[in-house]
C-alpha positions as a Markdown table, in Angstrom:
| # | Residue | x | y | z |
|---|---|---|---|---|
| 1 | Gln | -42.9 | -37.7 | 14.3 |
| 2 | Val | -41.8 | -34.6 | 16.2 |
| 3 | Asn | -43.0 | -31.1 | 15.3 |
| 4 | Leu | -42.0 | -27.7 | 16.7 |
| 5 | Val | -44.7 | -24.9 | 15.7 |
| 6 | Glu | -43.5 | -21.6 | 16.4 |
| 7 | Ser | -46.1 | -18.5 | 16.8 |
| 8 | Gly | -46.0 | -14.6 | 18.4 |
| 9 | Gly | -44.4 | -13.5 | 15.4 |
| 10 | Gly | -45.9 | -10.0 | 13.7 |
| 11 | Leu | -45.1 | -6.3 | 12.8 |
| 12 | Val | -44.0 | -4.4 | 15.9 |
| 13 | Gln | -42.3 | -0.9 | 16.1 |
| 14 | Pro | -38.7 | -0.2 | 16.7 |
| 15 | Gly | -37.7 | -0.5 | 20.3 |
| 16 | Gly | -41.2 | -2.2 | 20.8 |
| 17 | Ser | -41.2 | -6.4 | 22.5 |
| 18 | Leu | -42.3 | -9.5 | 21.1 |
| 19 | Arg | -42.7 | -12.6 | 22.9 |
| 20 | Leu | -42.1 | -15.8 | 20.2 |
| 21 | Ser | -43.1 | -19.3 | 21.0 |
| 22 | Cys | -42.1 | -22.7 | 20.4 |
| 23 | Glu | -44.3 | -25.8 | 21.0 |
| 24 | Val | -43.7 | -29.3 | 20.9 |
| 25 | Asn | -45.7 | -32.3 | 20.3 |
| 26 | Gly | -43.8 | -34.0 | 22.9 |
| 27 | Met | -41.3 | -34.2 | 25.7 |
| 28 | Ile | -38.5 | -31.4 | 25.5 |
| 29 | Ser | -36.6 | -33.2 | 28.0 |
| 30 | Val | -35.1 | -35.6 | 25.6 |
| 31 | Phe | -33.6 | -32.7 | 23.3 |
| 32 | Ser | -30.0 | -32.0 | 25.2 |
| 33 | Ile | -30.3 | -28.3 | 23.2 |
| 34 | Met | -33.2 | -26.1 | 22.3 |
| 35 | Gly | -33.0 | -22.3 | 20.6 |
| 36 | Trp | -34.0 | -19.8 | 18.1 |
| 37 | Tyr | -32.2 | -19.1 | 14.9 |
| 38 | Arg | -32.8 | -16.2 | 12.1 |
| 39 | Gln | -32.6 | -16.1 | 8.3 |
| 40 | Ala | -33.1 | -12.4 | 6.9 |
| 41 | Thr | -33.5 | -12.4 | 3.4 |
| 42 | Gly | -30.8 | -12.5 | 1.7 |
| 43 | Asn | -28.5 | -13.9 | 4.7 |
| 44 | Gln | -27.6 | -17.1 | 5.9 |
| 45 | Arg | -29.6 | -18.4 | 8.9 |
| 46 | Glu | -28.2 | -17.5 | 12.0 |
| 47 | Ser | -28.1 | -18.5 | 15.7 |
| 48 | Val | -29.8 | -15.9 | 17.8 |
| 49 | Ala | -30.3 | -18.0 | 21.2 |
| 50 | Asn | -30.3 | -21.6 | 22.7 |
| 51 | Val | -31.1 | -23.6 | 26.0 |
| 52 | Thr | -29.1 | -26.7 | 27.1 |
| 53 | Gly | -31.0 | -30.0 | 28.8 |
| 54 | Gly | -29.4 | -28.6 | 32.0 |
| 55 | Gly | -30.6 | -24.7 | 31.4 |
| 56 | Asn | -27.3 | -23.2 | 30.5 |
| 57 | Val | -28.1 | -19.9 | 27.7 |
| 58 | Ile | -25.9 | -18.6 | 25.2 |
| 59 | Tyr | -26.7 | -15.7 | 23.1 |
| 60 | Ser | -25.8 | -14.4 | 19.5 |
| 61 | Asp | -24.1 | -11.1 | 20.0 |
| 62 | Ser | -27.0 | -9.2 | 19.0 |
| 63 | Ala | -29.4 | -10.8 | 21.0 |
| 64 | Arg | -27.3 | -10.4 | 24.5 |
| 65 | Gly | -29.2 | -7.7 | 26.9 |
| 66 | Arg | -32.1 | -7.8 | 24.8 |
| 67 | Phe | -33.6 | -11.0 | 24.6 |
| 68 | Thr | -34.6 | -13.7 | 26.9 |
| 69 | Ile | -35.1 | -17.3 | 26.1 |
| 70 | Ser | -36.6 | -19.6 | 28.4 |
| 71 | Lys | -38.3 | -23.0 | 28.9 |
| 72 | Asp | -41.2 | -24.5 | 30.3 |
| 73 | Asn | -40.8 | -28.6 | 30.6 |
| 74 | Ala | -44.4 | -28.8 | 32.0 |
| 75 | Lys | -45.6 | -27.1 | 28.5 |
| 76 | Asn | -43.3 | -28.3 | 26.1 |
| 77 | Thr | -42.6 | -24.7 | 25.0 |
| 78 | Val | -39.4 | -22.5 | 24.5 |
| 79 | Tyr | -39.8 | -18.9 | 24.2 |
| 80 | Leu | -37.7 | -15.9 | 23.3 |
| 81 | Arg | -38.5 | -13.0 | 24.7 |
| 82 | Met | -37.5 | -9.9 | 22.4 |
| 83 | Asn | -37.0 | -6.6 | 23.5 |
| 84 | Thr | -36.1 | -3.3 | 22.1 |
| 85 | Leu | -36.3 | -4.5 | 18.7 |
| 86 | Arg | -34.2 | -2.9 | 16.3 |
| 87 | Ala | -35.2 | -2.8 | 12.3 |
| 88 | Glu | -32.4 | -5.5 | 11.4 |
| 89 | Asp | -34.0 | -7.8 | 14.1 |
| 90 | Thr | -36.5 | -8.5 | 11.0 |
| 91 | Ala | -36.3 | -12.1 | 9.9 |
| 92 | Val | -38.1 | -15.4 | 9.8 |
| 93 | Tyr | -37.4 | -16.8 | 13.2 |
| 94 | Tyr | -37.0 | -20.5 | 13.4 |
| 95 | Cys | -37.2 | -23.3 | 16.6 |
| 96 | Tyr | -34.9 | -25.3 | 16.8 |
| 97 | Ala | -34.5 | -28.7 | 18.7 |
| 98 | Gly | -30.9 | -31.3 | 18.9 |
| 99 | Thr | -30.7 | -34.7 | 20.6 |
| 100 | Asp | -27.4 | -36.3 | 22.0 |
| 101 | Trp | -27.4 | -38.8 | 19.2 |
| 102 | Gly | -27.7 | -36.1 | 16.4 |
| 103 | Arg | -31.3 | -35.6 | 15.6 |
| 104 | Glu | -32.0 | -32.4 | 14.3 |
| 105 | Phe | -36.0 | -31.0 | 14.2 |
| 106 | Trp | -37.0 | -28.0 | 13.0 |
| 107 | Gly | -40.2 | -25.6 | 13.0 |
| 108 | Gln | -41.9 | -23.6 | 10.1 |
| 109 | Gly | -40.7 | -20.2 | 11.4 |
| 110 | Thr | -42.3 | -16.9 | 12.3 |
| 111 | Gln | -42.4 | -14.0 | 10.8 |
| 112 | Val | -41.2 | -11.0 | 13.0 |
| 113 | Thr | -41.1 | -7.5 | 11.3 |
| 114 | Val | -40.0 | -4.1 | 12.9 |
| 115 | Ser | -40.7 | -1.2 | 11.1 |
| 116 | Ser | -42.4 | 2.0 | 11.7 |
């Protein structure tokens, strides 16, 4: 059973920063892609940032320039550093992992609220 556990969410003021972590109970090197998605109330889940097994990164337009995705294979953890947060970044953030053979795994999510 693969488990992805997110942490690091919370309440932050506009312009502030947060770092989300996603810890996996296994070797993340088996995943061909890992990433972060978010879902705001009333909206569909959307991709924020992804990193492939080879280290290529893909950002959404809203995340590019403000967010940084990284991973630490030794700690089996993926991170999302979020800077210059805006009210529209408020959402539940989910960690995602996918394999070459079509398996997908999701965390339970962590709430990020950007408000003054």
